C-alpha positions in Angstrom: 80.6 95.4 129.6 80.3 95.9 125.9 77.9 98.1 124.0 76.6 97.1 120.6 77.4 99.2 117.5 74.2 101.3 117.5 74.4 102.0 121.2 77.9 103.2 120.7 76.8 105.4 117.8 73.9 106.9 119.8 76.2 107.7 122.7 78.8 109.4 120.4 78.1 113.1 120.5 80.8 113.9 118.0 78.9 112.2 115.2 76.5 114.6 113.4 72.9 113.4 113.2 72.8 113.1 109.4 75.9 110.9 109.6 74.3 108.8 112.3 71.3 108.2 110.1 73.6 107.3 107.2 75.4 104.8 109.4 72.1 103.3 110.6 71.0 102.7 107.0 74.4 101.3 106.1 74.4 99.0 109.1 70.9 97.8 108.3 72.4 96.5 105.0 75.4 95.1 106.7 73.3 92.9 109.0 71.8 91.2 105.9 75.3 89.8 104.9 76.1 86.3 105.8 79.3 84.2 105.7 79.0 80.7 104.3 79.8 78.3 101.4 79.5 80.0 98.0 80.6 77.0 96.0 81.7 73.4 96.8 85.3 74.4 97.6 85.1 78.0 98.8 83.5 80.0 101.5 82.6 83.7 101.1 79.9 86.3 101.7 76.3 85.9 100.8 74.0 88.9 100.2 70.6 88.1 98.8 71.3 86.3 95.4 74.9 87.4 95.4 77.6 84.9 96.4 80.9 86.7 96.6 84.5 85.6 97.3 86.5 87.0 100.2 88.3 90.2 99.5 91.6 88.5 100.5 91.1 85.8 97.9 91.3 88.4 95.2 94.3 90.0 96.7 96.2 86.8 96.2 96.4 87.8 92.5 98.7 90.7 93.4 101.9 89.4 91.9 104.2 91.3 94.2 102.5 89.8 97.3 102.4 86.3 95.8 106.1 86.4 94.9 107.1 87.6 98.3 105.0 84.8 99.9 106.6 82.2 97.6 110.1 83.4 98.5 109.3 83.3 102.2 107.9 79.8 101.9 111.0 78.6 100.1 113.2 80.0 102.8 111.1 78.5 105.5 111.2 75.0 103.9 114.9 75.0 103.2 115.8 76.5 106.6 113.6 73.9 108.5 115.1 71.0 106.5 118.6 72.3 107.1 118.0 72.7 110.8 116.5 69.2 111.2 119.4 67.6 109.2 122.1 69.4 111.1 120.5 68.6 114.5 120.3 64.9 113.6 123.8 64.7 112.2 125.3 66.5 115.2 123.9 63.7 117.4 126.0 61.2 115.4 123.0 59.5 114.0 122.9 57.8 110.6 119.8 58.8 108.6 117.7 56.2 106.8 115.7 57.0 103.7 112.5 57.0 105.6 113.9 59.5 108.2 115.2 61.8 105.4 111.7 61.6 103.8 110.1 62.5 107.2 112.5 65.5 107.6 111.5 66.7 104.2 107.8 66.4 105.0 108.3 68.4 108.2 110.1 71.1 106.3 107.4 71.3 103.7 104.8 71.6 106.4 106.6 74.4 108.3 105.2 77.4 106.3 101.6 76.1 107.0 102.4 75.7 110.7 103.8 79.2 111.0 100.9 80.6 109.1 98.4 78.9 111.4 100.3 80.0 114.5 100.4 83.6 113.2 96.7 83.4 112.4 96.0 82.3 116.0 98.0 85.2 117.4 96.3 87.7 115.0 92.9 86.5 116.0 93.7 86.9 119.7 95.0 90.4 119.1 92.0 91.4 117.0 89.6 90.1 119.7 91.5 92.1 122.4 91.4 95.3 120.2 87.7 94.9 119.7 87.1 94.6 123.4 89.3 97.6 124.0 87.2 99.7 121.5 83.8 98.5 122.6 84.0 98.3 126.4 82.1 101.0 128.2 85.0 101.4 130.6 88.3 100.8 128.8 90.9 98.8 130.7 94.1 100.4 131.9 96.9 100.3 129.3 99.0 98.2 131.6 96.4 95.4 131.5 96.6 95.0 127.8 99.0 92.7 125.9 102.1 94.3 124.5 100.9 94.6 120.8 97.5 96.0 122.0 99.3 98.5 124.2 101.0 99.8 121.0 97.6 99.8 119.3 96.2 101.9 122.1 99.0 104.5 121.7 98.5 104.6 117.9 94.7 104.9 118.4 95.1 107.9 120.6 97.5 109.5 118.1 95.0 109.0 115.2 92.3 111.1 116.9 89.7 108.7 115.6 86.5 107.8 117.5 85.2 104.2 116.9 81.8 103.9 115.2 81.8 100.2 114.6 84.0 97.1 114.6 83.9 93.8 112.7 81.3 95.0 110.2 80.6 92.8 107.1 80.7 94.6 103.7 80.1 93.7 100.1 80.7 95.3 96.7 79.4 94.0 93.4 79.2 95.3 89.8 76.3 95.2 87.3 77.3 91.6 86.4 77.0 90.5 90.0 80.8 90.0 90.3 82.5 91.4 93.4 83.7 90.5 96.9 82.9 90.5 100.6 84.9 91.3 103.6 84.8 92.4 107.2 85.8 95.8 108.4 88.1 95.8 111.5 87.1 99.4 112.4 84.9 102.1 111.0 85.8 105.4 112.6 84.8 109.1 112.6 86.9 112.2 112.9 86.1 115.9 112.2 82.9 115.1 110.5 84.4 112.4 108.2 84.4 108.6 108.2 87.6 106.5 108.1 88.5 102.9 107.9 91.0 101.2 110.2 92.7 97.9 109.6 94.7 95.9 112.2 97.7 94.0 111.0 99.9 91.7 113.1 102.2 90.6 110.2 105.9 91.2 110.3 106.0 93.6 107.4 103.5 96.0 105.8 102.5 95.1 102.3 101.1 97.4 99.6 98.1 95.1 99.4 96.9 96.3 102.8 96.3 99.7 101.3 94.5 98.1 98.3 92.3 96.2 100.8 91.3 99.4 102.5 90.5 101.0 99.2 88.2 98.1 98.3 86.5 98.3 101.7 86.0 102.1 101.2 84.2 101.4 97.9 82.0 98.8 99.5 80.9 101.1 102.4 80.1 103.9 99.9 78.1 101.5 97.7 76.2 100.0 100.6 75.3 103.4 101.9 74.3 104.7 98.5 76.9 107.4 98.7 75.7 108.7 102.1 78.9 107.7 103.7 82.1 109.0 102.1 85.4 107.4 103.3 87.9 110.2 103.7 90.9 108.0 104.4 92.3 104.9 106.0 94.8 103.8 108.6 96.8 100.6 109.1 97.5 99.8 112.7 100.6 97.7 112.4 101.3 95.8 115.6 103.5 92.8 115.0 105.1 90.8 117.8 108.4 92.6 118.0 110.4 89.5 119.1 109.7 87.8 115.7 111.1 90.6 113.5 114.4 90.3 111.8 116.8 93.2 111.6 115.3 94.5 108.3 111.8 94.3 109.6 112.7 95.9 112.9 114.3 98.9 111.0 111.2 99.2 108.8 108.9 99.1 111.9 111.0 101.6 113.8 110.8 104.0 110.8 107.0 103.6 110.2 105.7 103.0 113.6 102.3 101.5 114.4 100.1 104.1 112.6 100.3 104.2 108.8 98.0 106.5 106.9 96.6 105.1 103.6 96.1 107.6 100.7 94.7 107.5 97.2 91.8 105.2 98.0 90.3 105.6 94.6 93.5 104.5 92.9 93.8 101.6 95.3 90.3 100.4 94.4 91.1 100.9 90.7 94.0 98.5 91.1 91.8 96.1 93.1 89.3 96.0 90.3 92.1 94.8 88.0 92.8 92.0 90.4 89.1 91.2 90.6 89.1 90.9 86.8 92.1 88.5 86.9 90.3 86.5 89.6 87.1 86.1 87.6 89.0 85.2 84.4 91.1 82.7 86.3 88.0 81.0 87.7 86.1 80.9 84.4 85.6 77.4 82.9 87.3 77.1 79.4 86.2 73.5 78.7 
């Protein structure tokens, strides 16, 4: 049986009453945010008269992340085409022009296929984590999937207590330009609020910290400063079987719990990306 966000807040004796009221006010704002079409070709977050792009749409303007994604996609395409060609040739078949074209098409589609499969896995893990955090009676660790078992261990290590999950947030400036997103976890510890973000990707990217910095600014703006975000945590829980040697060494070194620091600097960088996004989407004709 799940409890809703406010029920969970009221039951949490660790949260001070002024902080409970600050969260109630913040959540009242969050409930006014809707997700929908903000222009003919894009979906995002709608808050009153504001139509705001997704936080992750702005993060695509981080050159380091875009470059890494491009290199990954090129490796996937070439690897898939090579695999299909070698498999066909090993069977002694002669390839026609149409068959070569089909192989190339399959290779080009492979990054999208892997992305969609990873998204499905990530959605399942996120849903399981939400259930783990919001059930009155948490299941035995043995009943959880392998990635979520690692999350449960990291969650215990963090010392956090969950206040809310999957909460929509928005941030905008005086010109009405900004972004929207959805918090995985808003948590509380030692009289302070923290943000948690669940990631199932194979590697940890700097943009994850930038994303938490942007969400922290959104929470603080929506709460009119009543909620101050003291820090953030990335819960990195990839499927271990999919990691290559470098990724496995990186994961073994960092583990599932990664603390995010310098949230103000992270948001400062995010605002630069937001400026690039807005300039890129201006009409110059």
